[in-house]
N, C-alpha and C positions, 0 to 999 in steps of 0.2 A: 597393519592397515596401509592401504595405498596412499602415497603422498598426494597432496592437493596442488594443482597448478592454477586453478581458476576459482574465483569466488564471485557468486552472483548475489546482489543485494536487492531486496525490495526497497521501495522509497518511503512511502507514507507510513508513519509510525514505526519505522525501522531506522532509517537514516535521519528523518526530519519529522517535525510536527508543526501544525499551525500554531501561531502565537495566540490567536483568538479561537476559543472553543466553539464546538457546534452549538452548545447551549446558549452561549452569548449571541451567536449569529441568528439563531432561531428567535430569540427575544427581540433582537433588532428588526427581524423580518416581520414579526407580528406588529411591531410599532409602525413600521413603514407602510404596511397595508392598512393600518388603523383598525385592528381587530384584537379583541382579548385573546390571549393564548388558549388554544383548545387541545393541544397535545404537547408532550415533552419530547426532547430530542432522543431520549432512550427508545421511544417507540419507532422513530425513524431508523435508528441503528438496528433494532430488533427485526425490522421488516425489510432491511436492505437487500438481503440475499433473495427474497421473494421476487424482486423486480429485476434482478440481474439477467435472467434469460429472456425477459420481455422487452428490454430497452437496449438502445445502441450506445448511449453515452451517459455520463454522470448527470448532466442537466435534465435529460429526459427521464432518467431513473428517479431523480428527486421529485420531479413534477408529478409523475404517476404515483409515486409512493405517497406524497402529501395529498394528492387528490383522493386516493383510496382511504387514507386516514380521515380526511374531511367527511367523506361519504359515510364512514362508520360512525361518525359523530353527528350524523344528521345534517351536515353542512353541504353546501354546493361544492362539488369537486373542483370547480373552477376557482373557488376561494383557496383551496389547497394549492392549486397551481400558481396562484398569485403570490402566496406566501413563499413557495419554492423559488419563484423568480426574484423576489426580494432577497431571499437568502443568498442566491447566486450573485446578486448585485453587491451584497455586503462582503462576500468572500474575496479576499485578495490572495491570489495564489503565490505571490512573491513574499508574503508576510509569514515566513516560516523560520524555524531555527533548528539547528542540528540537535539530535538527541544526545544526552550525556554519553561520552565515550566514542561517539561516531568518528570524530576527526582523528583521534589516536588510533582507532582500529583500522580505518582506511589507510592512513599514512603507513602504519606498520605492515599491512598486507600488501600494499602497492609496491613495496621494496622488492618482493620476489614472487608475486602472483599477478596474473592477469585478472582484472576486475571489470565487472559489468553491472549496470542497473537493469533490473527486470521488473517492470511496474505495470499494473493494470491502470490505465488512465490515458486520457487524450494527450497527444504529443505537446500541444501548446501549453496546456495546464501544467503538465509534469515538468516541462522544460523551464517554466518560470520558477518552480520550486528548486530544481537542481541548480539553476543559475545563481541562487542565493547562498549556496553552500560553499564554504571555503575550500573544500576538497573536491570540487566538481571536476577538475581536470585529471583526477586520478583514474577515471574510468576509461577503459579502452573501447567500450561499446555501451549503448543504451537501447533497450528493446521495450517498446510500448505495446504490451500485450493487449489484444483487442483491436489493434491497428496493424502492427507489423506481423502479427501472428495471432492465433486465438488467445483468449483470456486465460490466465491462470484460474483453475488448477490443471488445465490441459498441459500435456507434455511438450507440445510443439514450441511454445515460446522459450522454454529452457533449452531445447535443442538448437533453436535459432541463435540464442545468445552464445551457446558454446561453439557453434559454427563460426560466429564472428570472432571468437577468441582463439579459434583453432585448438579447442580443448575437447576432452571426452567426458561423458557423464561420470565414469568411475574415478576420475581425478578432479572432481568439482564438488563444491559445497554451495548451497543456497541459504542465505540468511534472511529471515523474515519473521514477522510477528503474527501472521494469520494461520490458524489451524484449519481454515476452510479453503484457503487458496495456496499459501506458501508451502506448507508442509506436505499436503497430499500431492501438490503439483510436482514438487521435487521428487517425491517417491515415484510418481508415475513416469518421470523422466529418467529414473535410475541415478538420481543425484542425491548426495547426502544432504540432510536438512539440519540447519542450526536455527532453533526457535528462540526468539526473544520473549522470554516468559512474562506473562501477566499475573502469575501467581496461581493460575488454575491448574487442574490436572489435565495434561494434554491428551487429546485423542484426535488424530493418530499420534502415536509416540514419535517424537523427532529423534534423530540420531544424536544431536547435541542440544542441551538446554542452556541458554544464556541468561544470567541474571541481569546483565547489562552488556552493552557493546564493548565495554572494556575487557570482557572475557575473551574477545577476539584478538587481543594483543599477544596472548600466549595460547593459541588454540591447540586442542589435543592432537590434531593431525600434524602439527609441527614437531611433536615429541617433547 
């Protein structure tokens, strides 16, 4: 198997996670608006992909998703947008923590690989998260897909990241948690995929399955 020179990392729920859950934020948002909860955060997550092609950023996506859910419940869509605005106001993008094993994996790989972050998300929002991570300086490049290039799972942001690293697809691996963006995007770009497992049966099948980021401290492509 061809050796790997470059490793691309997704950010959200791969390298880091919010300290406050979406369910907690949604509860606070309902309180802030002064309305009894009329949907659970799982419905937002389930419908997230529905609004990706229709919106330009996370704030707009959440507003339109919450508006649609409100309408489905017989509520004013503007009430859903008000809840989304309160949710956004409660969210602190700097209040994140590394996932278990992230620091060890990044430190290990940075010794002899070029590293990049490849994330779907607004530069300001994602930069706040990255700035809180103790290994933030290990990355040679950061690509904000949807801004610097099309969003994952398009192949273009992978190629853009590899160009910045002066690396080729056949000598690169992308590490991510999403079976809808990270894995198919890597495959579209000709890059090997390392999937951070959630315990489900993956479709599409990644090249590597990680039980935790600690698995990256002795990755199979190093022998």
